[in-house]
C-alpha positions in Angstrom: 0.0 0.1 0.1 2.7 2.5 1.0 4.7 1.5 -2.4 1.2 2.5 -4.4 0.9 5.6 -2.5 4.3 6.5 -3.4 4.0 5.9 -6.9 0.8 8.1 -7.0 3.0 10.9 -5.7 5.7 10.2 -8.2 3.2 10.4 -11.0 1.7 13.8 -9.9 5.3 14.9 -9.3 6.3 14.3 -13.0 2.9 16.0 -14.1 4.1 19.2 -12.1 7.6 19.0 -13.4 6.3 19.0 -16.9 4.7 22.2 -16.3 7.9 23.9 -14.8 10.0 22.4 -17.5 7.8 23.7 -20.3 7.2 27.0 -18.7 11.1 27.2 -18.6 11.5 26.3 -22.1 9.0 28.9 -23.2 10.5 31.7 -21.2 14.2 30.5 -22.8 12.6 30.7 -26.4 11.0 34.0 -25.7 14.2 35.5 -24.8 15.6 34.2 -28.3 12.4 34.4 -30.4 10.2 37.0 -28.9 6.7 36.5 -30.3 4.7 39.2 -28.2 0.8 39.4 -28.0 -1.3 42.1 -26.8 -4.8 41.5 -25.5 -6.9 44.4 -24.0 -6.8 43.9 -20.4 -4.3 41.1 -20.2 -2.8 42.3 -17.3 -6.1 42.2 -15.7 -6.5 38.8 -16.8 -3.2 37.9 -15.5 -3.8 39.3 -11.9 -7.1 37.2 -11.8 -5.0 34.2 -13.0 -2.6 34.6 -10.5 -5.1 35.0 -7.9 -7.2 32.0 -9.1 -4.6 29.6 -9.9 -2.7 29.1 -6.4 -6.1 29.5 -4.7 -7.4 26.4 -6.6 -4.2 24.6 -6.0 -4.2 25.4 -2.4 -8.0 24.3 -1.8 -7.2 21.2 -4.0 -4.1 20.1 -1.9 -5.8 20.9 1.5 -9.0 18.9 0.3 -6.6 16.2 -0.5 -5.0 16.3 2.9 -8.4 16.1 4.8 -9.2 13.0 2.6 -6.2 11.4 3.8 -6.9 12.4 7.6 -10.8 11.2 6.8 -9.5 8.0 5.6 -7.2 7.1 8.4 -9.6 8.2 11.2 -12.8 6.4 9.8 -11.6 4.1 7.2 -14.2 5.3 4.6 -13.2 6.9 1.3 -14.9 10.0 -0.3 -13.4 11.3 -3.4 -16.0 14.2 -3.4 -14.1 16.8 -1.1 -13.6 20.2 -1.8 -13.1 21.2 -5.5 -13.0 17.2 -6.4 -16.6 17.3 -6.2 -16.5 19.3 -9.2 -13.2 18.0 -10.9 -11.1 15.0 -10.9 -7.8 16.9 -11.2 -8.3 20.7 -9.8 -4.7 20.9 -9.1 -3.7 20.7 -12.8 -6.3 23.1 -13.7 -4.9 25.5 -11.1 -1.3 25.0 -12.6 -2.9 25.7 -16.1 -4.4 28.7 -14.9 -1.3 29.9 -13.1 1.0 29.2 -16.1 -1.4 30.8 -18.5 -1.3 34.0 -16.2 2.5 34.1 -16.7 1.8 34.0 -20.3 -0.6 36.9 -20.2 1.7 39.0 -18.0 4.6 38.6 -20.4 2.8 38.7 -23.6 5.0 35.7 -24.6 3.2 33.7 -27.2 5.6 30.9 -27.0 4.8 30.6 -23.2 1.0 29.9 -24.4 2.1 27.0 -26.8 4.2 25.6 -23.8 1.3 25.8 -21.5 -0.9 23.9 -23.9 1.9 21.5 -24.2 2.4 20.9 -20.6 -1.2 20.3 -20.3 -1.3 17.5 -22.9 1.8 16.1 -21.2 0.0 16.1 -17.9 -2.9 14.4 -19.1 -0.6 11.4 -19.6 0.4 11.4 -16.2 -3.1 12.0 -15.1 -4.1 8.9 -16.8 -1.4 6.9 -15.1 -2.6 8.4 -11.6 -6.4 7.5 -12.4 -5.3 3.9 -13.3 -3.6 3.6 -9.7 -6.5 4.9 -8.1 -8.9 2.5 -9.8 -6.6 -0.4 -8.9 -6.4 0.8 -5.4 -10.0 1.8 -4.6 -11.8 -0.2 -7.6 -15.5 0.4 -8.0 -15.7 3.5 -5.6 -13.4 5.4 -7.7 -15.0 4.2 -11.1 -18.1 5.5 -10.2 -16.4 8.7 -8.9 -14.7 9.0 -12.1 -18.0 8.3 -13.9 -19.7 11.1 -12.2 -17.2 14.0 -12.1 -15.6 15.5 -15.0 -12.0 16.1 -15.8 -10.8 19.7 -16.8 -11.6 19.1 -20.6 
């Protein structure tokens, strides 16, 4: 069980790392091949994204921690805590919003592309994550998965 728990965290770490690396790649390419864009109110959008993205990540991580505490205390499993009652991967959405906020703030078109690629790569990790949860929790997780949507 502990080995499976570690593998879930390794899978999620790979997903988060993909955002970090591709964000760096996007910033690197923006230095040498600056493709800038300008949208009306992009700085306001960036500020909103900078507030919403981390808030969603914090809410998701806090809810995940509460899930673990509830599971340890009562032995019951409920996947519908906090933002998880609306989305199966709210942390991924928070990361997507946060990195897109950097793209809006910098006006770097390459960073938008890097964000989209990071999202696609994170979906590969997320599918692995879900398969581990299906193996661990069986029908309970499958029912949850069928009733709650992913980001997109």
